[in-house]
VOBA-784484 format. One record per residue (C-alpha): residue number from 1; y negated, z, x negated. Coordinates in Angstrom, 2 decimals, decimal comma, always signed. Layout:
<atom pos="NUM" v="Y" w="Z" u="X"/>
...
***
This chain:
<atom pos="1" v="+3,21" w="+0,60" u="+34,86"/>
<atom pos="2" v="+1,96" w="-2,99" u="+34,52"/>
<atom pos="3" v="-1,22" w="-2,21" u="+36,42"/>
<atom pos="4" v="-1,60" w="+1,23" u="+34,96"/>
<atom pos="5" v="-5,31" w="+0,60" u="+34,42"/>
<atom pos="6" v="-5,66" w="+1,59" u="+38,07"/>
<atom pos="7" v="-4,54" w="+5,09" u="+37,07"/>
<atom pos="8" v="-5,77" w="+6,11" u="+33,63"/>
<atom pos="9" v="-5,05" w="+9,83" u="+33,99"/>
<atom pos="10" v="-3,00" w="+12,22" u="+36,08"/>
<atom pos="11" v="-3,60" w="+15,72" u="+37,42"/>
<atom pos="12" v="-0,99" w="+18,39" u="+36,74"/>
<atom pos="13" v="-0,87" w="+20,71" u="+39,75"/>
<atom pos="14" v="+0,89" w="+23,44" u="+37,76"/>
<atom pos="15" v="+2,81" w="+26,30" u="+39,32"/>
<atom pos="16" v="+0,18" w="+27,97" u="+41,49"/>
<atom pos="17" v="-3,53" w="+28,06" u="+42,38"/>
<atom pos="18" v="-3,65" w="+31,85" u="+42,58"/>
<atom pos="19" v="-5,84" w="+33,18" u="+39,74"/>
<atom pos="20" v="-3,98" w="+36,49" u="+39,40"/>
<atom pos="21" v="-0,61" w="+34,76" u="+39,35"/>
<atom pos="22" v="-1,94" w="+32,28" u="+36,78"/>
<atom pos="23" v="-2,92" w="+35,20" u="+34,52"/>
<atom pos="24" v="+0,61" w="+36,59" u="+34,79"/>
<atom pos="25" v="+2,08" w="+33,17" u="+34,02"/>
<atom pos="26" v="-0,25" w="+32,82" u="+31,03"/>
<atom pos="27" v="+0,87" w="+36,17" u="+29,65"/>
<atom pos="28" v="+4,56" w="+35,51" u="+30,32"/>
<atom pos="29" v="+4,62" w="+32,04" u="+28,81"/>
<atom pos="30" v="+2,49" w="+33,09" u="+25,84"/>
<atom pos="31" v="+4,93" w="+35,90" u="+25,04"/>
<atom pos="32" v="+8,04" w="+33,75" u="+25,43"/>
<atom pos="33" v="+6,51" w="+30,88" u="+23,46"/>
<atom pos="34" v="+5,49" w="+33,14" u="+20,55"/>
<atom pos="35" v="+8,91" w="+34,80" u="+20,55"/>
<atom pos="36" v="+10,66" w="+31,43" u="+20,67"/>
<atom pos="37" v="+8,65" w="+30,02" u="+17,77"/>
<atom pos="38" v="+9,02" w="+33,23" u="+15,73"/>
<atom pos="39" v="+12,75" w="+33,52" u="+16,34"/>
<atom pos="40" v="+13,49" w="+29,89" u="+15,51"/>
<atom pos="41" v="+11,27" w="+29,95" u="+12,43"/>
<atom pos="42" v="+13,16" w="+33,06" u="+11,30"/>
<atom pos="43" v="+16,46" w="+31,19" u="+11,60"/>
<atom pos="44" v="+15,06" w="+28,23" u="+9,65"/>
<atom pos="45" v="+13,72" w="+30,52" u="+6,90"/>
<atom pos="46" v="+16,92" w="+32,56" u="+6,61"/>
<atom pos="47" v="+19,21" w="+29,54" u="+6,47"/>
<atom pos="48" v="+17,02" w="+27,91" u="+3,82"/>
<atom pos="49" v="+16,45" w="+30,91" u="+1,53"/>
<atom pos="50" v="+19,73" w="+32,84" u="+1,80"/>
<atom pos="51" v="+22,45" w="+31,21" u="-0,28"/>
<atom pos="52" v="+25,22" w="+32,86" u="+1,74"/>
<atom pos="53" v="+23,96" w="+30,95" u="+4,80"/>
<atom pos="54" v="+24,35" w="+27,51" u="+3,23"/>
<atom pos="55" v="+27,22" w="+26,65" u="+5,57"/>
<atom pos="56" v="+27,77" w="+23,86" u="+8,11"/>
<atom pos="57" v="+27,14" w="+26,16" u="+11,10"/>
<atom pos="58" v="+23,91" w="+27,44" u="+9,54"/>
<atom pos="59" v="+22,84" w="+23,85" u="+8,94"/>
<atom pos="60" v="+23,42" w="+23,03" u="+12,61"/>
<atom pos="61" v="+21,59" w="+26,20" u="+13,66"/>
<atom pos="62" v="+18,60" w="+25,18" u="+11,53"/>
<atom pos="63" v="+18,50" w="+21,72" u="+13,10"/>
<atom pos="64" v="+18,90" w="+23,20" u="+16,57"/>
<atom pos="65" v="+16,00" w="+25,60" u="+15,91"/>
<atom pos="66" v="+13,79" w="+22,70" u="+14,80"/>
<atom pos="67" v="+14,64" w="+20,87" u="+18,04"/>
<atom pos="68" v="+13,84" w="+23,97" u="+20,11"/>
<atom pos="69" v="+10,45" w="+24,39" u="+18,42"/>
<atom pos="70" v="+9,59" w="+20,75" u="+19,04"/>
<atom pos="71" v="+10,85" w="+20,87" u="+22,63"/>
<atom pos="72" v="+8,83" w="+23,92" u="+23,66"/>
<atom pos="73" v="+5,76" w="+22,72" u="+21,73"/>
<atom pos="74" v="+5,84" w="+19,43" u="+23,64"/>
<atom pos="75" v="+5,09" w="+21,16" u="+26,96"/>
<atom pos="76" v="+4,11" w="+24,84" u="+26,79"/>
<atom pos="77" v="+0,89" w="+24,74" u="+24,66"/>
<atom pos="78" v="-0,56" w="+21,99" u="+26,87"/>
<atom pos="79" v="+0,18" w="+24,02" u="+29,98"/>
<atom pos="80" v="-1,32" w="+27,21" u="+28,50"/>
<atom pos="81" v="-4,48" w="+25,27" u="+27,61"/>
<atom pos="82" v="-4,63" w="+24,01" u="+31,20"/>
<atom pos="83" v="-4,58" w="+27,57" u="+32,55"/>
<atom pos="84" v="-7,23" w="+28,81" u="+30,10"/>
<atom pos="85" v="-9,65" w="+25,88" u="+30,40"/>
<atom pos="86" v="-8,95" w="+24,92" u="+34,01"/>
<atom pos="87" v="-8,76" w="+21,24" u="+33,03"/>
<atom pos="88" v="-5,60" w="+19,89" u="+34,66"/>
<atom pos="89" v="-6,09" w="+16,22" u="+33,79"/>
<atom pos="90" v="-3,80" w="+14,44" u="+31,36"/>
<atom pos="91" v="-4,21" w="+10,85" u="+30,21"/>
<atom pos="92" v="-1,66" w="+8,18" u="+31,01"/>
<atom pos="93" v="-0,73" w="+7,74" u="+27,33"/>
<atom pos="94" v="-0,33" w="+11,48" u="+26,76"/>
<atom pos="95" v="+1,83" w="+11,77" u="+29,87"/>
<atom pos="96" v="+4,10" w="+8,91" u="+28,79"/>
<atom pos="97" v="+4,36" w="+10,36" u="+25,27"/>
<atom pos="98" v="+5,24" w="+13,82" u="+26,60"/>
<atom pos="99" v="+7,99" w="+12,42" u="+28,82"/>
<atom pos="100" v="+9,45" w="+10,38" u="+25,98"/>
<atom pos="101" v="+9,68" w="+13,30" u="+23,54"/>
<atom pos="102" v="+10,93" w="+15,80" u="+26,11"/>
<atom pos="103" v="+13,76" w="+13,47" u="+27,12"/>
<atom pos="104" v="+14,56" w="+12,50" u="+23,52"/>
<atom pos="105" v="+14,66" w="+16,11" u="+22,30"/>
<atom pos="106" v="+16,58" w="+17,30" u="+25,36"/>
<atom pos="107" v="+19,34" w="+14,68" u="+25,05"/>
<atom pos="108" v="+19,55" w="+15,23" u="+21,29"/>
<atom pos="109" v="+20,16" w="+18,94" u="+21,91"/>
<atom pos="110" v="+23,17" w="+18,13" u="+24,09"/>
<atom pos="111" v="+24,85" w="+16,04" u="+21,43"/>
<atom pos="112" v="+23,96" w="+18,58" u="+18,75"/>
<atom pos="113" v="+25,62" w="+21,32" u="+20,83"/>
<atom pos="114" v="+28,71" w="+19,11" u="+21,01"/>
<atom pos="115" v="+28,62" w="+18,74" u="+17,21"/>
<atom pos="116" v="+28,30" w="+22,51" u="+16,83"/>
<atom pos="117" v="+31,31" w="+23,08" u="+19,06"/>
<atom pos="118" v="+33,30" w="+20,65" u="+16,91"/>
<atom pos="119" v="+32,23" w="+22,57" u="+13,82"/>
<atom pos="120" v="+33,35" w="+25,82" u="+15,43"/>
<atom pos="121" v="+36,67" w="+24,18" u="+16,33"/>
<atom pos="122" v="+37,21" w="+23,09" u="+12,73"/>
<atom pos="123" v="+36,35" w="+26,54" u="+11,32"/>
<atom pos="124" v="+38,78" w="+28,40" u="+13,61"/>
<atom pos="125" v="+41,52" w="+25,90" u="+14,42"/>
<atom pos="126" v="+41,64" w="+23,87" u="+11,17"/>
<atom pos="127" v="+40,47" w="+26,27" u="+8,43"/>
<atom pos="128" v="+42,44" w="+24,53" u="+5,64"/>
<atom pos="129" v="+40,68" w="+21,22" u="+6,21"/>
<atom pos="130" v="+37,33" w="+22,66" u="+7,28"/>
<atom pos="131" v="+35,64" w="+22,83" u="+3,87"/>
<atom pos="132" v="+36,43" w="+19,24" u="+2,94"/>
<atom pos="133" v="+35,95" w="+17,78" u="+6,42"/>
<atom pos="134" v="+32,57" w="+19,40" u="+7,16"/>
<atom pos="135" v="+30,73" w="+18,38" u="+4,01"/>
<atom pos="136" v="+26,95" w="+18,27" u="+3,84"/>
<atom pos="137" v="+27,06" w="+14,49" u="+4,21"/>
<atom pos="138" v="+29,19" w="+14,71" u="+7,37"/>
<atom pos="139" v="+26,93" w="+17,38" u="+8,88"/>
<atom pos="140" v="+23,82" w="+15,31" u="+8,17"/>
<atom pos="141" v="+25,50" w="+12,25" u="+9,69"/>
<atom pos="142" v="+26,37" w="+14,19" u="+12,86"/>
<atom pos="143" v="+22,77" w="+15,34" u="+13,27"/>
<atom pos="144" v="+21,43" w="+11,83" u="+12,72"/>
<atom pos="145" v="+23,94" w="+10,42" u="+15,20"/>
<atom pos="146" v="+22,83" w="+13,01" u="+17,76"/>
<atom pos="147" v="+19,20" w="+11,93" u="+17,33"/>
<atom pos="148" v="+20,08" w="+8,24" u="+17,46"/>
<atom pos="149" v="+22,25" w="+8,67" u="+20,54"/>
<atom pos="150" v="+19,46" w="+10,56" u="+22,27"/>
<atom pos="151" v="+17,04" w="+7,78" u="+21,45"/>
<atom pos="152" v="+19,34" w="+4,98" u="+22,64"/>
<atom pos="153" v="+20,36" w="+6,81" u="+25,82"/>
<atom pos="154" v="+16,77" w="+7,20" u="+27,00"/>
<atom pos="155" v="+15,01" w="+4,21" u="+25,46"/>
<atom pos="156" v="+15,77" w="+1,77" u="+28,29"/>
<atom pos="157" v="+14,68" w="+4,07" u="+31,18"/>
<atom pos="158" v="+11,43" w="+4,89" u="+29,38"/>
<atom pos="159" v="+10,67" w="+1,18" u="+28,83"/>
<atom pos="160" v="+11,40" w="+0,45" u="+32,50"/>
<atom pos="161" v="+9,17" w="+3,36" u="+33,49"/>
<atom pos="162" v="+6,27" w="+1,90" u="+31,55"/>
<atom pos="163" v="+6,36" w="-1,11" u="+33,89"/>
<atom pos="164" v="+5,85" w="+0,91" u="+37,08"/>
<atom pos="165" v="+2,64" w="+0,63" u="+39,09"/>
<atom pos="166" v="+0,62" w="+3,73" u="+39,98"/>
<atom pos="167" v="-1,99" w="+2,93" u="+42,56"/>
<atom pos="168" v="-1,98" w="+5,96" u="+44,86"/>
<atom pos="169" v="-2,25" w="+9,69" u="+44,25"/>
<atom pos="170" v="-2,56" w="+10,87" u="+40,65"/>
<atom pos="171" v="-1,46" w="+14,47" u="+41,28"/>
<atom pos="172" v="+1,82" w="+15,39" u="+39,54"/>
<atom pos="173" v="+3,53" w="+18,32" u="+41,24"/>
<atom pos="174" v="+4,61" w="+19,98" u="+38,01"/>
<atom pos="175" v="+3,20" w="+21,89" u="+35,03"/>
<atom pos="176" v="+4,08" w="+19,08" u="+32,61"/>
<atom pos="177" v="+4,81" w="+15,37" u="+32,90"/>
<atom pos="178" v="+8,37" w="+15,06" u="+34,18"/>
<atom pos="179" v="+10,25" w="+12,04" u="+35,46"/>
<atom pos="180" v="+11,05" w="+13,37" u="+38,93"/>
<atom pos="181" v="+7,52" w="+14,05" u="+40,27"/>
<atom pos="182" v="+6,11" w="+11,04" u="+38,41"/>
<atom pos="183" v="+8,44" w="+8,60" u="+40,18"/>
<atom pos="184" v="+7,22" w="+9,91" u="+43,53"/>
<atom pos="185" v="+3,71" w="+8,71" u="+42,67"/>
<atom pos="186" v="+4,73" w="+5,13" u="+41,92"/>
<atom pos="187" v="+4,01" w="+2,41" u="+44,46"/>
<atom pos="188" v="+6,74" w="+0,26" u="+42,87"/>
<atom pos="189" v="+10,38" w="+0,21" u="+43,90"/>
<atom pos="190" v="+11,97" w="+2,99" u="+41,81"/>
<atom pos="191" v="+15,49" w="+2,75" u="+43,25"/>
<atom pos="192" v="+17,00" w="+0,88" u="+40,30"/>
<atom pos="193" v="+15,28" w="+3,10" u="+37,76"/>
<atom pos="194" v="+16,43" w="+6,27" u="+39,55"/>
<atom pos="195" v="+20,02" w="+5,01" u="+39,68"/>
<atom pos="196" v="+19,99" w="+4,00" u="+36,02"/>
<atom pos="197" v="+18,48" w="+7,33" u="+34,94"/>
<atom pos="198" v="+21,05" w="+9,19" u="+37,06"/>
<atom pos="199" v="+23,98" w="+7,27" u="+35,52"/>
<atom pos="200" v="+22,71" w="+7,87" u="+31,99"/>
<atom pos="201" v="+22,14" w="+11,56" u="+32,71"/>
<atom pos="202" v="+25,61" w="+11,85" u="+34,23"/>
<atom pos="203" v="+27,17" w="+10,07" u="+31,25"/>
<atom pos="204" v="+25,32" w="+12,26" u="+28,75"/>
<atom pos="205" v="+26,31" w="+15,48" u="+30,48"/>
<atom pos="206" v="+29,93" w="+14,49" u="+31,06"/>
<atom pos="207" v="+30,52" w="+13,25" u="+27,51"/>
<atom pos="208" v="+28,93" w="+16,23" u="+25,78"/>
<atom pos="209" v="+30,36" w="+18,77" u="+28,24"/>
<atom pos="210" v="+33,84" w="+17,29" u="+27,80"/>
<atom pos="211" v="+33,58" w="+17,57" u="+24,00"/>
<atom pos="212" v="+32,37" w="+21,16" u="+24,25"/>
<atom pos="213" v="+35,04" w="+22,12" u="+26,80"/>
<atom pos="214" v="+37,92" w="+20,60" u="+24,80"/>
<atom pos="215" v="+36,72" w="+22,31" u="+21,62"/>
<atom pos="216" v="+36,43" w="+25,75" u="+23,22"/>
<atom pos="217" v="+39,74" w="+25,47" u="+25,05"/>
<atom pos="218" v="+41,42" w="+24,78" u="+21,70"/>
<atom pos="219" v="+39,44" w="+27,61" u="+20,07"/>
<atom pos="220" v="+40,48" w="+30,13" u="+22,73"/>
<atom pos="221" v="+44,10" w="+29,04" u="+22,40"/>
<atom pos="222" v="+43,98" w="+29,53" u="+18,63"/>
<atom pos="223" v="+42,31" w="+32,94" u="+18,89"/>
<atom pos="224" v="+44,91" w="+34,20" u="+21,37"/>
<atom pos="225" v="+47,65" w="+33,36" u="+18,86"/>
<atom pos="226" v="+46,11" w="+35,60" u="+16,18"/>
<atom pos="227" v="+48,03" w="+38,79" u="+15,45"/>
<atom pos="228" v="+45,02" w="+40,81" u="+14,31"/>
<atom pos="229" v="+43,14" w="+42,47" u="+17,17"/>
<atom pos="230" v="+40,06" w="+42,94" u="+15,03"/>
<atom pos="231" v="+39,99" w="+39,25" u="+14,11"/>
<atom pos="232" v="+40,42" w="+38,29" u="+17,76"/>
<atom pos="233" v="+37,47" w="+40,49" u="+18,73"/>
<atom pos="234" v="+35,33" w="+39,04" u="+15,94"/>
<atom pos="235" v="+36,09" w="+35,41" u="+16,86"/>
<atom pos="236" v="+35,59" w="+36,01" u="+20,59"/>
<atom pos="237" v="+32,30" w="+37,75" u="+19,87"/>
<atom pos="238" v="+31,04" w="+34,75" u="+17,90"/>
<atom pos="239" v="+32,24" w="+32,17" u="+20,42"/>
<atom pos="240" v="+30,83" w="+34,08" u="+23,39"/>
<atom pos="241" v="+27,28" w="+33,71" u="+22,05"/>
<atom pos="242" v="+27,69" w="+29,93" u="+21,85"/>
<atom pos="243" v="+29,17" w="+29,88" u="+25,35"/>
<atom pos="244" v="+26,10" w="+31,66" u="+26,78"/>
<atom pos="245" v="+23,70" w="+29,12" u="+25,27"/>
<atom pos="246" v="+25,84" w="+26,15" u="+26,31"/>
<atom pos="247" v="+26,19" w="+27,47" u="+29,87"/>
<atom pos="248" v="+22,44" w="+28,01" u="+30,34"/>
<atom pos="249" v="+21,51" w="+24,69" u="+28,72"/>
<atom pos="250" v="+24,00" w="+22,59" u="+30,67"/>
<atom pos="251" v="+23,56" w="+24,53" u="+33,91"/>
<atom pos="252" v="+19,78" w="+24,16" u="+34,01"/>
<atom pos="253" v="+20,00" w="+20,46" u="+33,16"/>
<atom pos="254" v="+22,51" w="+19,84" u="+35,93"/>
<atom pos="255" v="+20,12" w="+21,40" u="+38,44"/>
<atom pos="256" v="+17,18" w="+19,38" u="+37,10"/>
<atom pos="257" v="+18,62" w="+15,92" u="+36,56"/>
<atom pos="258" v="+21,86" w="+15,48" u="+38,44"/>
<atom pos="259" v="+20,52" w="+14,90" u="+41,97"/>
<atom pos="260" v="+20,32" w="+11,17" u="+42,74"/>
<atom pos="261" v="+17,12" w="+11,34" u="+44,81"/>
<atom pos="262" v="+13,86" w="+12,55" u="+43,34"/>
<atom pos="263" v="+12,43" w="+13,97" u="+46,57"/>
<atom pos="264" v="+15,31" w="+16,45" u="+46,80"/>
<atom pos="265" v="+14,64" w="+18,16" u="+43,51"/>
<atom pos="266" v="+10,92" w="+18,35" u="+42,65"/>
<atom pos="267" v="+10,35" w="+21,80" u="+44,16"/>
<atom pos="268" v="+13,46" w="+23,25" u="+42,55"/>
<atom pos="269" v="+12,72" w="+21,54" u="+39,23"/>
<atom pos="270" v="+9,60" w="+23,58" u="+38,51"/>
<atom pos="271" v="+11,47" w="+26,88" u="+38,69"/>
<atom pos="272" v="+14,36" w="+25,62" u="+36,59"/>
<atom pos="273" v="+11,93" w="+24,03" u="+34,12"/>
<atom pos="274" v="+10,31" w="+27,42" u="+33,51"/>
<atom pos="275" v="+13,76" w="+28,79" u="+32,63"/>
<atom pos="276" v="+14,64" w="+25,79" u="+30,47"/>
<atom pos="277" v="+11,36" w="+25,58" u="+28,53"/>
<atom pos="278" v="+10,69" w="+29,31" u="+28,00"/>
<atom pos="279" v="+13,72" w="+31,57" u="+28,44"/>
<atom pos="280" v="+16,40" w="+29,40" u="+26,82"/>
<atom pos="281" v="+14,46" w="+28,63" u="+23,57"/>
<atom pos="282" v="+13,55" w="+32,33" u="+23,33"/>
<atom pos="283" v="+17,15" w="+33,50" u="+23,84"/>
<atom pos="284" v="+18,83" w="+31,06" u="+21,48"/>
<atom pos="285" v="+17,76" w="+32,63" u="+18,16"/>
<atom pos="286" v="+18,89" w="+36,10" u="+19,23"/>
<atom pos="287" v="+22,04" w="+34,89" u="+20,97"/>
<atom pos="288" v="+23,22" w="+32,88" u="+17,98"/>
<atom pos="289" v="+22,17" w="+35,14" u="+15,11"/>
<atom pos="290" v="+22,80" w="+38,66" u="+16,39"/>
<atom pos="291" v="+26,45" w="+37,75" u="+17,01"/>
<atom pos="292" v="+26,77" w="+36,03" u="+13,61"/>
<atom pos="293" v="+28,09" w="+38,29" u="+10,86"/>
<atom pos="294" v="+26,53" w="+36,28" u="+8,03"/>
<atom pos="295" v="+23,07" w="+36,34" u="+9,55"/>
<atom pos="296" v="+23,40" w="+40,04" u="+10,30"/>
<atom pos="297" v="+24,17" w="+40,74" u="+6,65"/>
<atom pos="298" v="+21,23" w="+38,63" u="+5,47"/>
<atom pos="299" v="+18,57" w="+40,48" u="+7,44"/>
<atom pos="300" v="+19,98" w="+44,01" u="+7,11"/>
<atom pos="301" v="+19,47" w="+44,40" u="+3,37"/>
<atom pos="302" v="+19,37" w="+48,06" u="+2,36"/>
<atom pos="303" v="+18,52" w="+49,12" u="+5,92"/>
<atom pos="304" v="+15,53" w="+49,62" u="+8,15"/>
<atom pos="305" v="+14,96" w="+53,15" u="+6,93"/>
<atom pos="306" v="+11,95" w="+54,97" u="+8,14"/>
<atom pos="307" v="+11,76" w="+58,74" u="+7,61"/>
<atom pos="308" v="+10,63" w="+60,26" u="+4,31"/>
<atom pos="309" v="+12,50" w="+62,89" u="+2,33"/>
<atom pos="310" v="+10,02" w="+64,92" u="+0,33"/>
<atom pos="311" v="+12,18" w="+67,27" u="-1,76"/>
<atom pos="312" v="+14,81" w="+66,84" u="-4,42"/>
<atom pos="313" v="+18,23" w="+66,94" u="-2,67"/>
<atom pos="314" v="+19,59" w="+69,44" u="-5,15"/>
<atom pos="315" v="+16,50" w="+71,51" u="-5,90"/>
<atom pos="316" v="+13,74" w="+73,62" u="-4,45"/>
<atom pos="317" v="+11,35" w="+71,88" u="-2,02"/>
<atom pos="318" v="+8,27" w="+73,63" u="-3,40"/>
<atom pos="319" v="+9,20" w="+72,71" u="-6,97"/>
<atom pos="320" v="+9,73" w="+69,10" u="-5,95"/>
<atom pos="321" v="+6,30" w="+69,02" u="-4,29"/>
<atom pos="322" v="+4,62" w="+70,49" u="-7,40"/>
<atom pos="323" v="+6,28" w="+67,91" u="-9,66"/>
<atom pos="324" v="+5,40" w="+64,96" u="-7,44"/>
<atom pos="325" v="+3,83" w="+63,14" u="-10,40"/>
<atom pos="326" v="+7,37" w="+62,40" u="-11,60"/>
<atom pos="327" v="+8,18" w="+60,61" u="-8,31"/>
<atom pos="328" v="+7,09" w="+56,98" u="-8,33"/>
<atom pos="329" v="+8,84" w="+55,87" u="-5,17"/>
<atom pos="330" v="+10,34" w="+57,28" u="-1,98"/>
<atom pos="331" v="+13,46" w="+56,57" u="+0,02"/>
<atom pos="332" v="+13,05" w="+55,89" u="+3,74"/>
<atom pos="333" v="+16,17" w="+57,15" u="+5,51"/>
<atom pos="334" v="+15,44" w="+55,35" u="+8,77"/>
<atom pos="335" v="+16,95" w="+56,07" u="+12,16"/>
<atom pos="336" v="+20,63" w="+55,41" u="+11,53"/>
<atom pos="337" v="+23,15" w="+54,03" u="+9,05"/>
<atom pos="338" v="+25,24" w="+52,45" u="+11,81"/>
<atom pos="339" v="+25,07" w="+48,63" u="+11,34"/>
<atom pos="340" v="+25,42" w="+47,97" u="+15,09"/>
<atom pos="341" v="+22,55" w="+50,32" u="+15,91"/>
<atom pos="342" v="+20,45" w="+48,73" u="+13,18"/>
<atom pos="343" v="+20,76" w="+45,35" u="+14,89"/>
<atom pos="344" v="+19,68" w="+46,82" u="+18,22"/>
<atom pos="345" v="+16,74" w="+48,63" u="+16,61"/>
<atom pos="346" v="+15,74" w="+45,48" u="+14,73"/>
<atom pos="347" v="+15,71" w="+43,45" u="+17,97"/>
<atom pos="348" v="+13,87" w="+46,15" u="+19,95"/>
<atom pos="349" v="+11,13" w="+46,66" u="+17,34"/>
<atom pos="350" v="+10,71" w="+42,91" u="+16,83"/>
<atom pos="351" v="+10,32" w="+42,27" u="+20,56"/>
<atom pos="352" v="+7,92" w="+45,20" u="+20,92"/>
<atom pos="353" v="+5,81" w="+43,99" u="+18,03"/>
<atom pos="354" v="+5,65" w="+40,41" u="+19,35"/>
<atom pos="355" v="+4,77" w="+41,62" u="+22,84"/>
<atom pos="356" v="+1,98" w="+43,81" u="+21,48"/>
<atom pos="357" v="+0,48" w="+41,03" u="+19,38"/>
<atom pos="358" v="+0,75" w="+38,45" u="+22,16"/>
<atom pos="359" v="-0,74" w="+40,70" u="+24,84"/>
<atom pos="360" v="-3,76" w="+41,61" u="+22,72"/>
<atom pos="361" v="-4,32" w="+38,02" u="+21,60"/>
<atom pos="362" v="-4,17" w="+36,96" u="+25,26"/>
<atom pos="363" v="-6,83" w="+39,54" u="+26,17"/>
<atom pos="364" v="-9,06" w="+38,38" u="+23,31"/>
<atom pos="365" v="-8,65" w="+34,73" u="+24,31"/>
<atom pos="366" v="-9,39" w="+35,37" u="+27,98"/>
<atom pos="367" v="-12,53" w="+37,36" u="+27,13"/>
<atom pos="368" v="-13,80" w="+34,71" u="+24,74"/>
<atom pos="369" v="-13,17" w="+31,79" u="+27,10"/>
<atom pos="370" v="-13,97" w="+33,40" u="+30,46"/>
<atom pos="371" v="-17,72" w="+33,53" u="+31,03"/>
<atom pos="372" v="-17,29" w="+36,07" u="+33,84"/>
<atom pos="373" v="-15,81" w="+38,51" u="+31,28"/>
<atom pos="374" v="-18,82" w="+38,49" u="+28,94"/>
<atom pos="375" v="-19,76" w="+42,07" u="+29,84"/>
<atom pos="376" v="-19,96" w="+45,31" u="+27,80"/>
<atom pos="377" v="-16,73" w="+46,59" u="+29,34"/>
<atom pos="378" v="-14,73" w="+43,68" u="+27,88"/>
<atom pos="379" v="-16,23" w="+43,48" u="+24,39"/>
<atom pos="380" v="-13,78" w="+45,75" u="+22,58"/>
<atom pos="381" v="-10,64" w="+46,02" u="+24,73"/>
<atom pos="382" v="-8,06" w="+45,71" u="+21,98"/>
***
C-alpha cells in the first residue's frame, strides 16, 4: 500500500442489497451479538466471583471469553451500523486496523484452544501432577505465549500487505475488511503474499490441530480404561463440549483460509464468516458451561423456583392467610427440582429474554433512525 493515498477509503458491499433481507440480517446479527456478549460476560463474571471456579480450566475459559468478545466486537458492530445508517464506506486506516485485530485474535484463539486441550489432558490423564504442573503462573504464561505466537505469526503478512498498491476499484465484496477480497482489489503482484499467508495459515492450523488431536486421543484412551461407568459418562460429556467448539472453529477456518487462491473463496467466505463471527461466539459460552459441573453448581444456587405456596404446610390455609402478618418472606417452588431440567429451563428463559430485549431494541432503533417510519403507527410499537 505504498501509494495508498490513491485509495483513502473502501466500500463494504455487505451481504445483500435487498432491504427486507437486510432487516432480517440486522435482527439476526443483533440477537446473536447480544447473546454472545452476554454469555461471555457471564462466564467472565462467574469465574472471577465464584471461588470454586478458580481453576486452570476456568482461567482459560475466562481468557477465551475475552477473546470472543473482542473478536465479535471488531466486526459485527461496524456492520450493524452500516445497515442502519446506509454508510458503507470505511477508511483505509480503519480497514487495516480491523484486519490486523481479526487475524491476531483469530490465531490467538487457535493456540489458546490447544492450551485448553493440554489442560484437559493433564486433568484427566495426569491427575497426580495436574495441581502442581498447571499453576497460575504456568496458565498465565500459556495465555501470553498464545497471544505472542498469534502476533508473530501474522505480523509479517500484515506489514507486507501495507505495502500493496490500490489504484482500481474500492469495493470490498464482504461485510467487513477481510484479506481475501482485499487482495483482489490490489493492482500489485499479490502472489508472494498469498503464498506466505497460506503457508502461515497452514502451519498454524496443523500445529494447533495436531496438539488438540494428540491430547484428545490420549484423553479418550484414559477414559475408556476407567472402571466406573458414571465417571466415563461424566468425562465424555465434558470433553464432547470442547470437541464441538474445536470442530466448528477449525472447520470454519479451514474453509475460509486454506484455499491457495483468493478468487476461489471470496463468495464462500461471506457465508462461513457469518457462522464464524456470530454463531460460534454465541454457542461457546453455552457449550462450555452447560456441560461443566462446576459452572452448573455455581449458577443453580437454591433453584429457579417460581410458584408461590400461600398456606402453612401443616395447618389450615384460611388460618395461614389470616395470620399473614407473621410471614415476612415466601418460598418460590419453581418448575422442578431436577438439576438437569433446571439447566434446560435456565437456558430457555435466558434465550427468550435476550431475544425479547433485542427484538424490541431493534424496533426502537429502526423507528428512531428511519425517517420513513416517523408516523403515528410506529410511535409506540414496543
